[in-house]
Structures are given as C-alpha cells and as structure tokens.
VOPAGU-2260 file (C-alpha; in pm, 1 decimal, decimal comma):
REM VOPAGU-2260
SITE   aa  ch    i         X         Y         Z
SITE  MET   A    0   11749,1    9484,2   10908,0
SITE  LYS   A    1   11438,7    9697,9   10920,8
SITE  ILE   A    2   11196,6    9627,3   11203,7
SITE  PHE   A    3   10878,0    9828,3   11228,4
SITE  ASP   A    4   10514,2    9801,7   11315,2
SITE  ALA   A    5   10331,9    9796,3   10979,8
SITE  THR   A    6    9991,9    9838,1   11144,9
SITE  ASN   A    7   10095,2   10167,6   11304,5
SITE  THR   A    8   10233,0   10289,6   10971,4
SITE  TYR   A    9    9909,6   10212,0   10789,2
SITE  GLU   A   10    9704,4   10383,2   11059,9
SITE  ARG   A   11    9920,1   10697,1   11030,3
SITE  GLN   A   12    9883,3   10695,4   10651,9
SITE  ALA   A   13    9505,7   10674,6   10691,0
SITE  GLN   A   14    9511,1   10966,4   10934,9
SITE  ILE   A   15    9722,1   11173,8   10697,5
SITE  LYS   A   16    9487,2   11096,2   10409,3
SITE  GLU   A   17    9184,0   11188,5   10619,4
SITE  ALA   A   18    9346,2   11516,3   10728,0
SITE  SER   A   19    9430,6   11592,1   10365,0
SITE  GLU   A   20    9070,6   11538,1   10256,5
SITE  GLN   A   21    8948,0   11761,1   10537,0
SITE  ASP   A   22    9190,8   12034,1   10427,3
SITE  LYS   A   23    9059,1   12017,0   10072,5
SITE  THR   A   24    8703,3   12056,9   10199,0
SITE  LYS   A   25    8804,1   12351,2   10416,1
SITE  GLU   A   26    8986,9   12514,8   10125,5
SITE  SER   A   27    8676,6   12499,8    9905,1
SITE  THR   A   28    8467,6   12642,8   10189,6
SITE  LYS   A   29    8728,5   12914,1   10242,1
SITE  ARG   A   30    8711,2   13010,0    9873,5
SITE  GLU   A   31    8333,2   13037,3    9895,0
SITE  ARG   A   32    8366,9   13269,3   10193,8
SITE  THR   A   33    8603,4   13503,4   10011,4
SITE  ASP   A   34    8335,0   13568,0    9749,8
SITE  ARG   A   35    8107,8   13714,2   10016,7
SITE  PRO   A   36    8129,8   14073,8   10140,0
SITE  GLU   A   37    8350,7   14120,6   10445,4
SITE  GLN   A   38    8181,2   14104,1   10780,4
SITE  GLU   A   39    8299,3   14220,6   11118,0
SITE  THR   A   40    8459,9   13931,7   11303,9
SITE  THR   A   41    8489,6   13864,8   11672,7
SITE  SER   A   42    8726,6   13632,5   11852,9
SITE  GLU   A   43    8457,1   13366,0   11835,5
SITE  ASP   A   44    8449,1   13388,4   11453,4
SITE  VAL   A   45    8821,8   13341,2   11400,8
SITE  VAL   A   46    8914,3   12996,7   11274,3
SITE  VAL   A   47    9274,2   12881,5   11264,1
SITE  SER   A   48    9360,3   12592,0   11036,9
SITE  LEU   A   49    9686,1   12418,7   10960,5
SITE  SER   A   50    9804,8   12353,6   10608,8
SITE  GLU   A   51    9815,8   11998,2   10478,5
SITE  THR   A   52   10193,2   11992,5   10510,0
SITE  SER   A   53   10175,3   12112,9   10870,2
SITE  ARG   A   54    9928,4   11841,3   10959,5
SITE  GLU   A   55   10143,8   11574,8   10795,2
SITE  MET   A   56   10448,9   11699,3   10982,7
SITE  GLN   A   57   10259,6   11697,9   11310,5
SITE  LEU   A   58   10137,0   11340,9   11255,0
SITE  ALA   A   59   10487,6   11229,8   11155,7
SITE  GLU   A   60   10637,9   11386,5   11467,9
SITE  GLU   A   61   10377,6   11214,3   11685,5
SITE  ALA   A   62   10447,9   10878,8   11520,1
SITE  VAL   A   63   10822,5   10916,0   11573,3
SITE  ALA   A   64   10775,8   11022,0   11935,0
SITE  GLU   A   65   10553,9   10722,0   12005,3
SITE  SER   A   66   10771,6   10465,0   11832,0
SITE  GLN   A   67   11103,7   10575,3   11987,1
SITE  ASP   A   68   10990,2   10501,1   12342,2
SITE  VAL   A   69   10861,9   10155,0   12257,6
SITE  ARG   A   70   11161,9   10064,4   12041,8
SITE  GLN   A   71   11410,0   10173,8   12310,0
SITE  GLU   A   72   11236,9    9953,7   12566,2
SITE  MET   A   73   11252,3    9657,9   12327,9
SITE  VAL   A   74   11620,9    9717,7   12260,7
SITE  GLU   A   75   11700,6    9733,3   12631,8
SITE  GLU   A   76   11505,4    9412,9   12702,7
SITE  ALA   A   77   11684,4    9229,1   12420,9
SITE  ARG   A   78   12023,8    9362,9   12529,9
SITE  MET   A   79   11972,2    9251,6   12889,7
SITE  ALA   A   80   11849,1    8906,9   12783,8
SITE  TYR   A   81   12148,1    8864,4   12550,7
SITE  GLN   A   82   12395,2    8970,8   12820,8
SITE  ASN   A   83   12235,5    8725,3   13064,2
SITE  GLY   A   84   12249,7    8443,9   12806,6
SITE  GLN   A   85   11869,3    8422,7   12796,4
SITE  TYR   A   86   11819,5    8551,5   12440,5
SITE  PRO   A   87   11793,7    8256,9   12201,2
SITE  LEU   A   88   11953,6    8328,6   11863,7
SITE  ASP   A   89   11895,8    8095,6   11571,2
SITE  ALA   A   90   12161,9    8181,9   11314,6
SITE  ASP   A   91   11964,6    8022,2   11029,4
SITE  GLN   A   92   11655,0    8223,7   11114,3
SITE  VAL   A   93   11854,8    8549,0   11133,3
SITE  ALA   A   94   12022,6    8474,9   10799,6
SITE  ASN   A   95   11687,6    8395,6   10634,7
SITE  LYS   A   96   11539,9    8724,4   10756,1
SITE  MET   A   97   11840,9    8920,5   10634,2
SITE  VAL   A   98   11834,4    8759,7   10289,4
SITE  GLY   A   99   11456,2    8800,0   10269,4
SITE  SER   A  100   11489,2    9168,2   10356,4
SITE  ILE   A  101   11750,9    9224,2   10085,8
SITE  ILE   A  102   11542,3    9041,9    9826,4
SITE  SER   A  103   11226,2    9237,4    9913,1
SITE  GLU   A  104   11418,9    9565,2    9876,8
SITE  GLN   A  105   11537,6    9460,1    9530,7
SITE  VAL   A  106   11187,0    9372,6    9410,1
C-alpha cells in the first residue's frame, strides 16, 4: 500500500517546473551573450548555473532526504503502539484501502 504526502509531491513538482522555466530564460540570455564580442571577465563576472537535469536531481534528493526522516518516525511510532496493543486496526478499513489502491492503479 502506497502512503505518501501528496501536498509535498505537488510542491516539489511546482519547484521543478519553476526551476525549468528559469533555466530556459537563462539559456536564451546565454545565447544572446555569445553573440557579443568577448570581454575580459573577473571573478565577480563568473556565473555558475546548473542544468535543468541537475536541478531536478537536487530537488529530488532533497525531497527524499526530508521524507525518509518523517516516515521512519511514523513507522517507529506505529510499531511501538502495535507492540503495546495500543494501535487500533480495523480489518475492514485496511481491506477497503488495499482494494481501493489496487483499483486506482488499474484505472
């Protein structure tokens, strides 16, 4: 059964899209600059930019790093509650979620 925070996923997708649009703008600016005669550059003039793929990878790594910590805490809390007999399980509710998940994957 897949459990995830859809809000966080949508926020990450929006960040990736925004970074992609910024890259496209920078690329067009970069092309305009190459048409100009070369000028002497100093360390202040040097601009380092990441490719779109690099930015996406960086955002993905950050998302994974953030979600692992939270998920592990949730798993430990649930495990401890279950071992102590304090975790209420409704078999019908679990079955409904499992069937619903399978159906949504098929659609």
